[in-house]
PyMOL Python script that loads the backbone (N, CA, C, O; Angstrom):
from pymol import cmd

cmd.read_pdbstr("""\
ATOM      1  N   MET A   1      22.913 -79.796 -50.620  1.00  0.00           N
ATOM      2  CA  MET A   1      21.722 -79.250 -49.994  1.00  0.00           C
ATOM      3  C   MET A   1      21.130 -78.177 -50.907  1.00  0.00           C
ATOM      4  O   MET A   1      21.854 -77.349 -51.461  1.00  0.00           O
ATOM      5  N   ASN A   2      19.826 -78.202 -51.054  1.00  0.00           N
ATOM      6  CA  ASN A   2      19.079 -77.235 -51.841  1.00  0.00           C
ATOM      7  C   ASN A   2      19.336 -75.824 -51.302  1.00  0.00           C
ATOM      8  O   ASN A   2      19.318 -75.606 -50.091  1.00  0.00           O
ATOM      9  N   LYS A   3      19.578 -74.859 -52.216  1.00  0.00           N
ATOM     10  CA  LYS A   3      19.919 -73.499 -51.790  1.00  0.00           C
ATOM     11  C   LYS A   3      18.817 -72.862 -50.944  1.00  0.00           C
ATOM     12  O   LYS A   3      19.107 -72.243 -49.921  1.00  0.00           O
ATOM     13  N   LYS A   4      17.563 -73.006 -51.359  1.00  0.00           N
ATOM     14  CA  LYS A   4      16.470 -72.390 -50.598  1.00  0.00           C
ATOM     15  C   LYS A   4      16.393 -73.003 -49.196  1.00  0.00           C
ATOM     16  O   LYS A   4      16.200 -72.289 -48.212  1.00  0.00           O
ATOM     17  N   PHE A   5      16.543 -74.315 -49.115  1.00  0.00           N
ATOM     18  CA  PHE A   5      16.550 -75.035 -47.840  1.00  0.00           C
ATOM     19  C   PHE A   5      17.662 -74.470 -46.952  1.00  0.00           C
ATOM     20  O   PHE A   5      17.436 -74.159 -45.782  1.00  0.00           O
ATOM     21  N   HIS A   6      18.855 -74.343 -47.518  1.00  0.00           N
ATOM     22  CA  HIS A   6      20.008 -73.808 -46.788  1.00  0.00           C
ATOM     23  C   HIS A   6      19.737 -72.368 -46.337  1.00  0.00           C
ATOM     24  O   HIS A   6      20.021 -72.009 -45.194  1.00  0.00           O
ATOM     25  N   ASP A   7      19.187 -71.549 -47.235  1.00  0.00           N
ATOM     26  CA  ASP A   7      18.911 -70.152 -46.912  1.00  0.00           C
ATOM     27  C   ASP A   7      17.927 -70.015 -45.761  1.00  0.00           C
ATOM     28  O   ASP A   7      18.079 -69.135 -44.914  1.00  0.00           O
ATOM     29  N   ILE A   8      16.911 -70.885 -45.723  1.00  0.00           N
ATOM     30  CA  ILE A   8      15.923 -70.849 -44.643  1.00  0.00           C
ATOM     31  C   ILE A   8      16.601 -71.098 -43.301  1.00  0.00           C
ATOM     32  O   ILE A   8      16.342 -70.389 -42.329  1.00  0.00           O
ATOM     33  N   PHE A   9      17.463 -72.099 -43.249  1.00  0.00           N
ATOM     34  CA  PHE A   9      18.130 -72.412 -41.988  1.00  0.00           C
ATOM     35  C   PHE A   9      19.137 -71.337 -41.596  1.00  0.00           C
ATOM     36  O   PHE A   9      19.257 -71.006 -40.416  1.00  0.00           O
ATOM     37  N   GLU A  10      19.867 -70.786 -42.575  1.00  0.00           N
ATOM     38  CA  GLU A  10      20.810 -69.710 -42.269  1.00  0.00           C
ATOM     39  C   GLU A  10      20.064 -68.477 -41.768  1.00  0.00           C
ATOM     40  O   GLU A  10      20.497 -67.836 -40.810  1.00  0.00           O
ATOM     41  N   ALA A  11      18.956 -68.146 -42.406  1.00  0.00           N
ATOM     42  CA  ALA A  11      18.171 -66.987 -41.988  1.00  0.00           C
ATOM     43  C   ALA A  11      17.592 -67.203 -40.593  1.00  0.00           C
ATOM     44  O   ALA A  11      17.537 -66.272 -39.790  1.00  0.00           O
ATOM     45  N   THR A  12      17.165 -68.422 -40.308  1.00  0.00           N
ATOM     46  CA  THR A  12      16.627 -68.742 -38.979  1.00  0.00           C
ATOM     47  C   THR A  12      17.704 -68.551 -37.918  1.00  0.00           C
ATOM     48  O   THR A  12      17.458 -67.955 -36.869  1.00  0.00           O
ATOM     49  N   ARG A  13      18.890 -69.058 -38.196  1.00  0.00           N
ATOM     50  CA  ARG A  13      19.997 -68.906 -37.237  1.00  0.00           C
ATOM     51  C   ARG A  13      20.331 -67.434 -37.030  1.00  0.00           C
ATOM     52  O   ARG A  13      20.586 -67.003 -35.905  1.00  0.00           O
ATOM     53  N   TYR A  14      20.330 -66.666 -38.116  1.00  0.00           N
ATOM     54  CA  TYR A  14      20.624 -65.238 -38.023  1.00  0.00           C
ATOM     55  C   TYR A  14      19.568 -64.525 -37.173  1.00  0.00           C
ATOM     56  O   TYR A  14      19.903 -63.749 -36.277  1.00  0.00           O
ATOM     57  N   LEU A  15      18.290 -64.795 -37.463  1.00  0.00           N
ATOM     58  CA  LEU A  15      17.206 -64.153 -36.711  1.00  0.00           C
ATOM     59  C   LEU A  15      17.294 -64.479 -35.228  1.00  0.00           C
ATOM     60  O   LEU A  15      17.078 -63.606 -34.388  1.00  0.00           O
ATOM     61  N   GLN A  16      17.607 -65.723 -34.900  1.00  0.00           N
ATOM     62  CA  GLN A  16      17.676 -66.141 -33.504  1.00  0.00           C
ATOM     63  C   GLN A  16      18.896 -65.568 -32.802  1.00  0.00           C
ATOM     64  O   GLN A  16      18.918 -65.475 -31.574  1.00  0.00           O
ATOM     65  N   ALA A  17      19.917 -65.180 -33.571  1.00  0.00           N
ATOM     66  CA  ALA A  17      21.114 -64.596 -32.980  1.00  0.00           C
ATOM     67  C   ALA A  17      20.895 -63.124 -32.611  1.00  0.00           C
ATOM     68  O   ALA A  17      21.633 -62.572 -31.795  1.00  0.00           O
ATOM     69  N   GLN A  18      19.893 -62.497 -33.204  1.00  0.00           N
ATOM     70  CA  GLN A  18      19.607 -61.095 -32.923  1.00  0.00           C
ATOM     71  C   GLN A  18      18.974 -60.973 -31.540  1.00  0.00           C
ATOM     72  O   GLN A  18      18.115 -61.771 -31.165  1.00  0.00           O
ATOM     73  N   GLU A  19      19.402 -59.986 -30.805  1.00  0.00           N
ATOM     74  CA  GLU A  19      18.880 -59.805 -29.450  1.00  0.00           C
ATOM     75  C   GLU A  19      17.362 -59.615 -29.465  1.00  0.00           C
ATOM     76  O   GLU A  19      16.841 -58.757 -30.177  1.00  0.00           O
ATOM     77  N   GLY A  20      16.675 -60.415 -28.684  1.00  0.00           N
ATOM     78  CA  GLY A  20      15.233 -60.296 -28.558  1.00  0.00           C
ATOM     79  C   GLY A  20      14.440 -60.950 -29.672  1.00  0.00           C
ATOM     80  O   GLY A  20      13.210 -60.917 -29.644  1.00  0.00           O
ATOM     81  N   GLU A  21      15.098 -61.538 -30.643  1.00  0.00           N
ATOM     82  CA  GLU A  21      14.373 -62.175 -31.749  1.00  0.00           C
ATOM     83  C   GLU A  21      14.292 -63.666 -31.486  1.00  0.00           C
ATOM     84  O   GLU A  21      15.305 -64.364 -31.511  1.00  0.00           O
ATOM     85  N   HIS A  22      13.085 -64.154 -31.233  1.00  0.00           N
ATOM     86  CA  HIS A  22      12.899 -65.572 -30.963  1.00  0.00           C
ATOM     87  C   HIS A  22      11.872 -66.134 -31.926  1.00  0.00           C
ATOM     88  O   HIS A  22      10.762 -65.612 -32.031  1.00  0.00           O
ATOM     89  N   ILE A  23      12.232 -67.185 -32.620  1.00  0.00           N
ATOM     90  CA  ILE A  23      11.323 -67.855 -33.535  1.00  0.00           C
ATOM     91  C   ILE A  23      10.600 -68.919 -32.721  1.00  0.00           C
ATOM     92  O   ILE A  23      11.225 -69.870 -32.251  1.00  0.00           O
ATOM     93  N   THR A  24       9.286 -68.768 -32.549  1.00  0.00           N
ATOM     94  CA  THR A  24       8.554 -69.671 -31.666  1.00  0.00           C
ATOM     95  C   THR A  24       7.570 -70.567 -32.394  1.00  0.00           C
ATOM     96  O   THR A  24       6.935 -71.419 -31.772  1.00  0.00           O
ATOM     97  N   SER A  25       7.433 -70.392 -33.693  1.00  0.00           N
ATOM     98  CA  SER A  25       6.536 -71.255 -34.459  1.00  0.00           C
ATOM     99  C   SER A  25       6.912 -71.186 -35.930  1.00  0.00           C
ATOM    100  O   SER A  25       7.620 -70.275 -36.361  1.00  0.00           O
ATOM    101  N   ILE A  26       6.432 -72.155 -36.689  1.00  0.00           N
ATOM    102  CA  ILE A  26       6.651 -72.107 -38.133  1.00  0.00           C
ATOM    103  C   ILE A  26       5.973 -70.862 -38.709  1.00  0.00           C
ATOM    104  O   ILE A  26       6.469 -70.270 -39.668  1.00  0.00           O
ATOM    105  N   GLY A  27       4.842 -70.467 -38.123  1.00  0.00           N
ATOM    106  CA  GLY A  27       4.167 -69.243 -38.563  1.00  0.00           C
ATOM    107  C   GLY A  27       5.042 -68.016 -38.377  1.00  0.00           C
ATOM    108  O   GLY A  27       5.122 -67.163 -39.261  1.00  0.00           O
ATOM    109  N   THR A  28       5.703 -67.926 -37.215  1.00  0.00           N
ATOM    110  CA  THR A  28       6.619 -66.816 -36.955  1.00  0.00           C
ATOM    111  C   THR A  28       7.776 -66.846 -37.936  1.00  0.00           C
ATOM    112  O   THR A  28       8.181 -65.812 -38.466  1.00  0.00           O
ATOM    113  N   LEU A  29       8.303 -68.031 -38.171  1.00  0.00           N
ATOM    114  CA  LEU A  29       9.403 -68.183 -39.119  1.00  0.00           C
ATOM    115  C   LEU A  29       8.968 -67.751 -40.513  1.00  0.00           C
ATOM    116  O   LEU A  29       9.711 -67.054 -41.204  1.00  0.00           O
ATOM    117  N   SER A  30       7.782 -68.154 -40.930  1.00  0.00           N
ATOM    118  CA  SER A  30       7.327 -67.803 -42.275  1.00  0.00           C
ATOM    119  C   SER A  30       7.157 -66.290 -42.410  1.00  0.00           C
ATOM    120  O   SER A  30       7.480 -65.724 -43.454  1.00  0.00           O
ATOM    121  N   ARG A  31       6.657 -65.636 -41.372  1.00  0.00           N
ATOM    122  CA  ARG A  31       6.519 -64.173 -41.421  1.00  0.00           C
ATOM    123  C   ARG A  31       7.886 -63.500 -41.423  1.00  0.00           C
ATOM    124  O   ARG A  31       8.109 -62.547 -42.170  1.00  0.00           O
ATOM    125  N   ALA A  32       8.800 -63.989 -40.591  1.00  0.00           N
ATOM    126  CA  ALA A  32      10.132 -63.389 -40.501  1.00  0.00           C
ATOM    127  C   ALA A  32      10.895 -63.503 -41.815  1.00  0.00           C
ATOM    128  O   ALA A  32      11.641 -62.599 -42.188  1.00  0.00           O
ATOM    129  N   LEU A  33      10.703 -64.622 -42.515  1.00  0.00           N
ATOM    130  CA  LEU A  33      11.416 -64.853 -43.775  1.00  0.00           C
ATOM    131  C   LEU A  33      10.593 -64.439 -44.984  1.00  0.00           C
ATOM    132  O   LEU A  33      11.067 -64.522 -46.117  1.00  0.00           O
ATOM    133  N   ASP A  34       9.351 -63.990 -44.751  1.00  0.00           N
ATOM    134  CA  ASP A  34       8.427 -63.634 -45.826  1.00  0.00           C
ATOM    135  C   ASP A  34       8.237 -64.798 -46.794  1.00  0.00           C
ATOM    136  O   ASP A  34       8.232 -64.622 -48.013  1.00  0.00           O
ATOM    137  N   LEU A  35       8.081 -65.988 -46.221  1.00  0.00           N
ATOM    138  CA  LEU A  35       7.790 -67.200 -46.989  1.00  0.00           C
ATOM    139  C   LEU A  35       6.561 -67.848 -46.371  1.00  0.00           C
ATOM    140  O   LEU A  35       6.344 -67.753 -45.163  1.00  0.00           O
ATOM    141  N   SER A  36       5.764 -68.503 -47.191  1.00  0.00           N
ATOM    142  CA  SER A  36       4.616 -69.222 -46.638  1.00  0.00           C
ATOM    143  C   SER A  36       5.102 -70.510 -45.978  1.00  0.00           C
ATOM    144  O   SER A  36       6.191 -71.002 -46.272  1.00  0.00           O
ATOM    145  N   VAL A  37       4.280 -71.042 -45.086  1.00  0.00           N
ATOM    146  CA  VAL A  37       4.596 -72.327 -44.463  1.00  0.00           C
ATOM    147  C   VAL A  37       4.762 -73.381 -45.556  1.00  0.00           C
ATOM    148  O   VAL A  37       5.639 -74.240 -45.469  1.00  0.00           O
ATOM    149  N   ASP A  38       3.918 -73.311 -46.580  1.00  0.00           N
ATOM    150  CA  ASP A  38       4.023 -74.250 -47.702  1.00  0.00           C
ATOM    151  C   ASP A  38       5.361 -74.125 -48.417  1.00  0.00           C
ATOM    152  O   ASP A  38       5.948 -75.133 -48.813  1.00  0.00           O
ATOM    153  N   GLU A  39       5.854 -72.887 -48.588  1.00  0.00           N
ATOM    154  CA  GLU A  39       7.151 -72.694 -49.249  1.00  0.00           C
ATOM    155  C   GLU A  39       8.284 -73.289 -48.414  1.00  0.00           C
ATOM    156  O   GLU A  39       9.225 -73.864 -48.961  1.00  0.00           O
ATOM    157  N   ILE A  40       8.192 -73.152 -47.103  1.00  0.00           N
ATOM    158  CA  ILE A  40       9.208 -73.735 -46.222  1.00  0.00           C
ATOM    159  C   ILE A  40       9.167 -75.256 -46.332  1.00  0.00           C
ATOM    160  O   ILE A  40      10.205 -75.901 -46.480  1.00  0.00           O
ATOM    161  N   ALA A  41       7.964 -75.828 -46.261  1.00  0.00           N
ATOM    162  CA  ALA A  41       7.815 -77.283 -46.390  1.00  0.00           C
ATOM    163  C   ALA A  41       8.282 -77.754 -47.761  1.00  0.00           C
ATOM    164  O   ALA A  41       8.930 -78.795 -47.872  1.00  0.00           O
ATOM    165  N   GLU A  42       7.957 -76.994 -48.810  1.00  0.00           N
ATOM    166  CA  GLU A  42       8.364 -77.365 -50.172  1.00  0.00           C
ATOM    167  C   GLU A  42       9.884 -77.370 -50.310  1.00  0.00           C
ATOM    168  O   GLU A  42      10.446 -78.255 -50.956  1.00  0.00           O
ATOM    169  N   ALA A  43      10.550 -76.386 -49.704  1.00  0.00           N
ATOM    170  CA  ALA A  43      12.013 -76.335 -49.762  1.00  0.00           C
ATOM    171  C   ALA A  43      12.615 -77.566 -49.097  1.00  0.00           C
ATOM    172  O   ALA A  43      13.608 -78.117 -49.574  1.00  0.00           O
ATOM    173  N   ILE A  44      12.009 -77.994 -47.992  1.00  0.00           N
ATOM    174  CA  ILE A  44      12.486 -79.191 -47.299  1.00  0.00           C
ATOM    175  C   ILE A  44      12.213 -80.430 -48.148  1.00  0.00           C
ATOM    176  O   ILE A  44      13.085 -81.286 -48.301  1.00  0.00           O
ATOM    177  N   GLU A  45      11.005 -80.525 -48.697  1.00  0.00           N
ATOM    178  CA  GLU A  45      10.642 -81.685 -49.512  1.00  0.00           C
ATOM    179  C   GLU A  45      11.466 -81.770 -50.791  1.00  0.00           C
ATOM    180  O   GLU A  45      11.699 -82.860 -51.313  1.00  0.00           O
ATOM    181  N   THR A  46      11.911 -80.613 -51.299  1.00  0.00           N
ATOM    182  CA  THR A  46      12.731 -80.584 -52.508  1.00  0.00           C
ATOM    183  C   THR A  46      14.026 -81.367 -52.327  1.00  0.00           C
ATOM    184  O   THR A  46      14.549 -81.933 -53.287  1.00  0.00           O
ATOM    185  N   VAL A  47      14.542 -81.403 -51.109  1.00  0.00           N
ATOM    186  CA  VAL A  47      15.766 -82.161 -50.856  1.00  0.00           C
ATOM    187  C   VAL A  47      15.448 -83.578 -50.382  1.00  0.00           C
ATOM    188  O   VAL A  47      16.303 -84.259 -49.816  1.00  0.00           O
ATOM    189  N   GLY A  48      14.211 -84.013 -50.618  1.00  0.00           N
ATOM    190  CA  GLY A  48      13.838 -85.400 -50.336  1.00  0.00           C
ATOM    191  C   GLY A  48      13.564 -85.695 -48.880  1.00  0.00           C
ATOM    192  O   GLY A  48      13.721 -86.832 -48.435  1.00  0.00           O
ATOM    193  N   GLU A  49      13.158 -84.683 -48.133  1.00  0.00           N
ATOM    194  CA  GLU A  49      12.894 -84.859 -46.720  1.00  0.00           C
ATOM    195  C   GLU A  49      11.529 -84.277 -46.387  1.00  0.00           C
ATOM    196  O   GLU A  49      11.014 -83.436 -47.124  1.00  0.00           O
ATOM    197  N   THR A  50      10.947 -84.716 -45.293  1.00  0.00           N
ATOM    198  CA  THR A  50       9.630 -84.240 -44.878  1.00  0.00           C
ATOM    199  C   THR A  50       9.716 -83.665 -43.473  1.00  0.00           C
ATOM    200  O   THR A  50      10.320 -84.261 -42.581  1.00  0.00           O
ATOM    201  N   LEU A  51       9.108 -82.507 -43.287  1.00  0.00           N
ATOM    202  CA  LEU A  51       9.055 -81.902 -41.962  1.00  0.00           C
ATOM    203  C   LEU A  51       8.119 -82.718 -41.081  1.00  0.00           C
ATOM    204  O   LEU A  51       6.947 -82.894 -41.415  1.00  0.00           O
ATOM    205  N   VAL A  52       8.628 -83.216 -39.963  1.00  0.00           N
ATOM    206  CA  VAL A  52       7.793 -84.036 -39.081  1.00  0.00           C
ATOM    207  C   VAL A  52       7.685 -83.475 -37.664  1.00  0.00           C
ATOM    208  O   VAL A  52       6.918 -83.990 -36.851  1.00  0.00           O
ATOM    209  N   GLY A  53       8.437 -82.439 -37.369  1.00  0.00           N
ATOM    210  CA  GLY A  53       8.342 -81.878 -36.031  1.00  0.00           C
ATOM    211  C   GLY A  53       9.286 -80.713 -35.849  1.00  0.00           C
ATOM    212  O   GLY A  53      10.067 -80.373 -36.738  1.00  0.00           O
ATOM    213  N   ILE A  54       9.198 -80.113 -34.690  1.00  0.00           N
ATOM    214  CA  ILE A  54       9.977 -78.923 -34.376  1.00  0.00           C
ATOM    215  C   ILE A  54      10.756 -79.170 -33.089  1.00  0.00           C
ATOM    216  O   ILE A  54      10.208 -79.689 -32.117  1.00  0.00           O
ATOM    217  N   VAL A  55      12.028 -78.799 -33.085  1.00  0.00           N
ATOM    218  CA  VAL A  55      12.863 -78.899 -31.885  1.00  0.00           C
ATOM    219  C   VAL A  55      12.799 -77.546 -31.184  1.00  0.00           C
ATOM    220  O   VAL A  55      13.022 -76.508 -31.807  1.00  0.00           O
ATOM    221  N   ARG A  56      12.500 -77.560 -29.906  1.00  0.00           N
ATOM    222  CA  ARG A  56      12.383 -76.304 -29.166  1.00  0.00           C
ATOM    223  C   ARG A  56      13.283 -76.288 -27.937  1.00  0.00           C
ATOM    224  O   ARG A  56      13.561 -77.321 -27.329  1.00  0.00           O
ATOM    225  N   ALA A  57      13.726 -75.093 -27.594  1.00  0.00           N
ATOM    226  CA  ALA A  57      14.371 -74.834 -26.310  1.00  0.00           C
ATOM    227  C   ALA A  57      13.468 -73.798 -25.660  1.00  0.00           C
ATOM    228  O   ALA A  57      13.534 -72.614 -25.989  1.00  0.00           O
ATOM    229  N   GLY A  58      12.637 -74.239 -24.750  1.00  0.00           N
ATOM    230  CA  GLY A  58      11.606 -73.340 -24.227  1.00  0.00           C
ATOM    231  C   GLY A  58      10.620 -73.040 -25.339  1.00  0.00           C
ATOM    232  O   GLY A  58      10.022 -73.954 -25.906  1.00  0.00           O
ATOM    233  N   ARG A  59      10.446 -71.755 -25.656  1.00  0.00           N
ATOM    234  CA  ARG A  59       9.523 -71.369 -26.721  1.00  0.00           C
ATOM    235  C   ARG A  59      10.237 -71.096 -28.043  1.00  0.00           C
ATOM    236  O   ARG A  59       9.581 -70.802 -29.042  1.00  0.00           O
ATOM    237  N   THR A  60      11.548 -71.186 -28.066  1.00  0.00           N
ATOM    238  CA  THR A  60      12.305 -70.847 -29.269  1.00  0.00           C
ATOM    239  C   THR A  60      12.601 -72.086 -30.105  1.00  0.00           C
ATOM    240  O   THR A  60      13.062 -73.100 -29.582  1.00  0.00           O
ATOM    241  N   ILE A  61      12.336 -71.999 -31.392  1.00  0.00           N
ATOM    242  CA  ILE A  61      12.667 -73.099 -32.299  1.00  0.00           C
ATOM    243  C   ILE A  61      14.182 -73.160 -32.454  1.00  0.00           C
ATOM    244  O   ILE A  61      14.819 -72.158 -32.777  1.00  0.00           O
ATOM    245  N   THR A  62      14.748 -74.325 -32.226  1.00  0.00           N
ATOM    246  CA  THR A  62      16.189 -74.501 -32.396  1.00  0.00           C
ATOM    247  C   THR A  62      16.509 -75.440 -33.544  1.00  0.00           C
ATOM    248  O   THR A  62      17.667 -75.575 -33.940  1.00  0.00           O
ATOM    249  N   GLY A  63      15.490 -76.083 -34.076  1.00  0.00           N
ATOM    250  CA  GLY A  63      15.723 -76.980 -35.203  1.00  0.00           C
ATOM    251  C   GLY A  63      14.416 -77.579 -35.674  1.00  0.00           C
ATOM    252  O   GLY A  63      13.366 -77.374 -35.066  1.00  0.00           O
ATOM    253  N   LEU A  64      14.492 -78.312 -36.749  1.00  0.00           N
ATOM    254  CA  LEU A  64      13.324 -78.972 -37.317  1.00  0.00           C
ATOM    255  C   LEU A  64      13.609 -80.453 -37.443  1.00  0.00           C
ATOM    256  O   LEU A  64      14.690 -80.845 -37.884  1.00  0.00           O
ATOM    257  N   PHE A  65      12.651 -81.279 -37.060  1.00  0.00           N
ATOM    258  CA  PHE A  65      12.774 -82.716 -37.301  1.00  0.00           C
ATOM    259  C   PHE A  65      12.389 -82.976 -38.750  1.00  0.00           C
ATOM    260  O   PHE A  65      11.323 -82.554 -39.197  1.00  0.00           O
ATOM    261  N   ILE A  66      13.239 -83.657 -39.471  1.00  0.00           N
ATOM    262  CA  ILE A  66      12.928 -84.016 -40.848  1.00  0.00           C
ATOM    263  C   ILE A  66      13.124 -85.505 -41.036  1.00  0.00           C
ATOM    264  O   ILE A  66      13.949 -86.122 -40.361  1.00  0.00           O
ATOM    265  N   ARG A  67      12.371 -86.076 -41.947  1.00  0.00           N
ATOM    266  CA  ARG A  67      12.470 -87.506 -42.227  1.00  0.00           C
ATOM    267  C   ARG A  67      12.929 -87.671 -43.663  1.00  0.00           C
ATOM    268  O   ARG A  67      12.322 -87.122 -44.582  1.00  0.00           O
ATOM    269  N   VAL A  68      14.002 -88.428 -43.857  1.00  0.00           N
ATOM    270  CA  VAL A  68      14.484 -88.729 -45.201  1.00  0.00           C
ATOM    271  C   VAL A  68      13.518 -89.716 -45.830  1.00  0.00           C
ATOM    272  O   VAL A  68      13.152 -90.719 -45.218  1.00  0.00           O
ATOM    273  N   GLN A  69      13.110 -89.429 -47.048  1.00  0.00           N
ATOM    274  CA  GLN A  69      12.137 -90.287 -47.727  1.00  0.00           C
ATOM    275  C   GLN A  69      12.824 -91.400 -48.478  1.00  0.00           C
ATOM    276  O   GLN A  69      12.159 -92.221 -49.110  1.00  0.00           O
TER     277      GLN A  69
END
""", "prot")
cmd.dss("prot")
cmd.show_as("cartoon", "prot")
cmd.util.cbc("prot")
cmd.orient("prot")
């Protein structure tokens, strides 16, 4: 797995584990990680996958749907 891709997911899990911190959109995630939405998508595409959707539990992002190319 690409390091940047891995770091994004680890950082997302860490942020969501913090009390009161809920990631509710890719925009929120990009601000929290100080990465652009394009950088997040590029990190995913670098490992040969495409972002196709978001998994949510209520308003909180719990995962990303990706498609292997």
